[in-house]
C-alpha positions in Angstrom: -1.1 12.0 9.3 -0.1 8.7 7.5 4.0 8.7 6.5 4.7 8.0 3.1 5.8 4.7 1.8 9.3 4.2 1.3 9.4 1.3 -1.2 12.2 1.9 -3.9 11.4 4.6 -6.1 7.2 4.7 -5.1 5.9 7.6 -3.3 2.5 6.8 -1.8 0.4 8.6 0.9 -2.8 8.3 1.9 -4.7 11.3 3.3 -8.0 11.8 5.1 -9.9 14.9 4.5 -10.8 16.5 7.8 -8.1 15.0 9.9 -5.0 15.1 7.4 -5.9 17.9 5.6 -8.5 20.5 5.4 -9.0 19.8 9.2 -11.4 22.9 10.0 -13.8 22.2 7.2 -17.0 20.7 8.5 -18.0 19.2 5.3 -14.5 17.5 4.5 -15.1 15.9 8.3 -18.6 14.3 7.4 -17.8 13.2 4.3 -14.3 11.5 5.3 -12.8 11.3 1.7 -9.5 9.8 1.1 -6.8 11.9 -1.4 -3.8 9.8 -2.3 -0.7 11.5 -3.6 1.3 9.0 -6.1 4.9 9.7 -7.5 8.6 8.8 -7.9 10.6 9.6 -4.6 13.9 10.0 -7.2 12.4 12.5 -9.6 10.3 14.4 -7.1 7.4 14.4 -8.9 3.6 13.1 -7.9 0.0 12.8 -8.9 -2.6 14.1 -6.9 -5.6 11.5 -6.7 -9.4 13.1 -6.0 -7.9 16.4 -4.9 -10.7 18.3 -2.9 -11.6 20.5 -0.2 -8.1 22.0 0.6 -5.6 22.3 -2.5 -3.1 24.3 -0.7 -3.0 22.0 2.2 -2.2 18.9 -0.3 0.5 21.2 -2.3 1.8 21.5 1.4 2.3 18.0 2.0 4.0 17.5 -1.2 6.5 20.4 -0.5 7.4 19.2 2.8 8.2 15.7 1.2 10.3 17.3 -1.5 7.8 16.5 -4.3 6.1 18.7 -6.8 2.7 18.1 -8.6 2.7 16.8 -12.2 -0.8 15.7 -12.8 -4.3 15.1 -11.0 -6.1 11.7 -11.4 -10.0 11.6 -11.2 -11.8 8.6 -10.2 -15.3 10.4 -10.8 -16.5 13.5 -11.0 -18.6 13.8 -7.7 -17.7 17.3 -6.0 -16.2 15.5 -2.7 -13.3 14.1 -5.3 -12.9 16.7 -7.9 -14.6 19.9 -6.4 -17.6 21.8 -7.4 -21.3 22.3 -5.2 -22.4 19.4 -3.0 -25.6 20.4 -1.0 -25.2 24.2 -1.5 -21.6 23.9 -0.1 -18.6 24.6 -2.4 -16.2 22.4 -2.6 -12.6 23.3 -3.7 -10.9 21.1 -6.4 -9.4 20.5 -9.6 -10.1 24.0 -10.5 -8.6 25.6 -7.7 -5.5 23.4 -8.3 -5.1 24.4 -12.0 -5.1 27.9 -10.8 -1.8 27.3 -9.0 -0.2 24.8 -10.9 -0.5 24.0 -14.7 -0.9 20.2 -14.6 -2.9 17.7 -16.8 -6.4 16.3 -15.2 -6.6 12.5 -16.1 -10.3 11.4 -16.7 -11.9 8.3 -17.9 -13.4 9.4 -21.5 -17.1 8.8 -20.3 -16.4 11.0 -17.6 -15.6 14.1 -19.7 -19.0 15.4 -19.8 -19.7 15.2 -16.3 -16.3 16.3 -14.8 -16.8 19.2 -17.0 -20.0 20.5 -15.6 -18.9 19.5 -12.1 -15.6 21.4 -12.1 -16.1 23.8 -14.7 -12.9 22.8 -16.3 -12.7 22.4 -20.4 -11.8 20.3 -22.8 -8.3 21.5 -22.8 -7.7 20.9 -19.2 -8.5 17.2 -19.6 -6.9 14.1 -21.0 -9.7 11.3 -21.6 -8.3 8.1 -21.2 -9.6 4.3 -22.0 -9.4 1.3 -19.5 -5.9 -0.1 -19.6 -4.0 3.0 -20.4 -1.2 4.0 -17.7 -0.1 7.2 -16.6 3.8 7.7 -16.2 5.3 9.6 -13.1 8.6 9.4 -13.6 9.5 5.7 -13.5 6.1 4.8 -11.8 3.4 3.5 -13.8 -0.1 4.0 -12.5 -2.5 1.6 -14.8 -6.1 3.0 -15.1 -9.2 0.6 -14.8 -12.5 1.6 -16.1 -15.2 0.4 -13.5 -18.4 2.0 -14.5 -21.5 1.6 -11.9 -21.4 4.5 -9.8 -21.0 6.8 -12.2 -20.3 6.6 -16.2 -16.8 7.0 -16.0 -15.4 5.8 -12.7 -12.1 4.4 -12.7 -9.8 2.9 -10.4 -5.8 2.9 -10.2 -3.1 0.1 -10.2 0.2 0.8 -8.9 2.5 -1.6 -7.4 0.2 -4.1 -5.6 -2.4 -1.1 -4.8 -5.7 -0.6 -6.1 -7.0 3.0 -5.4 -11.0 2.5 -6.2 -12.5 5.9 -5.5 -16.1 5.2 -5.0 -16.3 1.7 -6.8 -15.4 -0.2 -4.1 -15.0 0.5 -0.2 -13.7 -2.3 2.4 -17.4 -2.5 3.3 -19.9 -2.2 0.4 -19.7 0.0 -2.6 -20.5 3.1 -4.4 -24.1 4.0 -4.6 -26.0 3.3 -7.9 -29.1 5.4 -7.5 -27.5 8.8 -8.5 -27.3 10.6 -11.9 -25.3 8.3 -14.3 -25.4 5.3 -12.0 -26.0 1.8 -13.4 -26.5 -1.1 -11.0 -25.6 -3.6 -13.6 -22.7 -2.1 -14.7 -21.3 -2.0 -11.2 -22.1 -5.6 -10.7 -19.9 -6.1 -14.0 -17.3 -3.8 -12.6 -16.7 -5.8 -9.5 -17.0 -9.2 -10.9 -15.6 -8.7 -14.1 -13.5 -5.7 -14.5 -11.9 -6.1 -10.8 -11.7 -9.9 -11.1 -8.1 -9.8 -12.6 -6.9 -7.9 -9.2 -4.7 -10.1 -7.7 -6.0 -11.0 -3.7 -2.7 -9.7 -2.5 -3.4 -6.3 -3.9 -4.1 -3.9 -0.8 -7.3 -2.0 -1.7 -7.1 1.7 -0.8 -10.9 3.2 -1.1 -12.3 6.6 -1.7 -14.1 7.0 2.0 -13.2 5.9 5.5 -16.4 3.9 5.5 -14.5 1.3 7.8 -12.6 0.9 10.4 -9.5 0.2 8.7 -8.3 2.5 6.0 -7.0 -0.3 3.6 -7.2 -4.0 3.2 -5.9 -6.8 1.1 -8.5 -7.8 -2.0 -8.6 -11.4 -0.4 -10.1 -10.0 2.6 -12.2 -7.7 1.0 -13.6 -10.5 -1.5 -14.3 -12.7 1.7 -15.8 -10.4 3.8 -17.7 -7.4 1.9 -21.4 -8.3 1.2 -21.6 -6.9 -2.1 -19.5 -10.0 -3.3 -22.0 -12.2 -1.6 -24.5 -12.8 -4.6 -23.5 -15.2 -7.3 -25.5 -13.8 -10.3 -26.1 -10.7 -11.6 -29.9 -11.4 -10.6 -29.4 -11.8 -7.5 -27.1 -8.8 -7.1 -29.7 -6.6 -8.8 -32.4 -7.8 -6.3 -30.1 -6.5 -3.3 -28.5 -3.5 -4.8 -30.4 -2.5 -7.9 -32.7 0.8 -8.1 
């Protein structure tokens, strides 16, 4: 299990499903999702990012670190990130978290109806955000970046030189664009326009372990990831369109 980051007030953990938590869950081991914990050490408060599979395990990590949960950030609606039914398997997620602790679930506004269908949550459980909104946990600021393409309301999170990208961008490849709500052209624009402002020295933390390394600087991702090879929307769609 990864050690928590100790840089000033920032608390940051990257946890791999099937290895760091949900170790007995066969689906978790196959899906290799990452969950993230982001918080303020001095305040002892943390946000969970894409909590799924084993909520008690994740809450146990927080408790062992002397942290308490104050919210959930969702990158997108897919059950392996927020809970729900996946291929006939029931995945624990946001609903189970709210049964244990009363915290808000922060989602991108365009994702609200999709999250509700996937998780069974209601409007009162969700806080809908626009791109550029900031969610604070103690004195730590998490900036939300709307990156549609994989889903209509996919969003990434920027916090102190880190980009938590969900299924928008992996170290190798990007999220699928042939699923319900996907849009290949929107994905191209998210990668080349919406994330263009992210500095090269920002470290990318993806939603799945689809590469040998769990994280990498954006400079390396931009240089080595084949999704950045096409130089026009037309060329990108020829490679990655439906």
